[in-house]
C-alpha positions, -999 to 999 in steps of 0.1 A, spaced: -473 -467 -165 -499 -472 -185 -506 -450 -213 -539 -434 -206 -520 -412 -178 -533 -373 -179 -501 -360 -191 -497 -380 -225 -535 -376 -234 -536 -342 -228 -506 -329 -243 -523 -341 -278 -550 -311 -270 -543 -278 -282 -556 -256 -263 -560 -220 -278 -570 -189 -261 -581 -159 -280 -572 -130 -268 -582 -92 -272 -560 -68 -294 -558 -42 -270 -547 -71 -245 -523 -92 -268 -509 -56 -275 -507 -49 -235 -493 -93 -233 -466 -81 -264 -451 -50 -244 -450 -69 -212 -433 -94 -228 -407 -69 -247 -405 -50 -213 -398 -85 -197 -369 -94 -222 -352 -55 -220 -351 -58 -180 -338 -96 -181 -312 -87 -201 -306 -55 -184 -299 -75 -150 -280 -104 -169 -258 -70 -178 -262 -53 -144 -252 -84 -131 -220 -87 -151 -214 -55 -144 -213 -60 -106 -192 -90 -111 -163 -69 -124 -165 -38 -100 -163 -69 -77 -130 -85 -88 -116 -52 -94 -123 -39 -60 -105 -73 -47 -72 -66 -68 -76 -31 -52 -75 -47 -21 -46 -60 -26 -26 -35 -38 -40 -11 -7 -26 -39 8 9 -44 -6 13 -4 -8 2 -5 34 33 -33 33 57 -14 14 52 15 36 58 2 65 88 -9 52 95 25 38 84 42 73 114 11 90 142 21 68 140 59 76 140 51 113 168 29 107 188 56 84 177 84 111 194 65 145 222 59 118 225 93 115 217 107 151 244 78 158 271 99 131 264 130 143 273 121 179 302 106 176 312 137 149 311 156 176 329 137 203 358 134 180 356 173 171 357 172 208 380 150 209 405 163 184 402 198 205 415 184 235 441 170 215 451 202 198 448 219 230 472 189 248 499 193 215 501 228 228 505 229 261 532 201 256 545 229 233 544 257 256 559 235 283 592 222 264 596 254 252 591 269 286 613 242 296 642 244 273 641 284 282 648 271 317 670 250 310 695 277 288 687 304 314 699 276 336 728 269 320 738 306 309 735 320 343 759 293 361 
């Protein structure tokens, strides 16, 4: 490019705009307000980013807790089935024990009656 282009020749000239005091004060106030708002936006964006990170962690925790809850419910169901089976077996064993006791009493009574009748028959003859 040649050295006579507009951007190279125009930057050497300093253009100044004269503002009146009330307008200059308004411009300064606007610039200060803009700087404050920019800081506020940056702060809010960082707070939002941190909140999003916390939400992700909380979602992972909730998912983990739900998985643990399902696992524990499965364990509870399994234990309930074992308890029900144990209860059923206990009732069956109690019934079998009662039956066996009755049978043992019947054999005792039958044995006593048999021995008595044998003794009576031997004595009568």
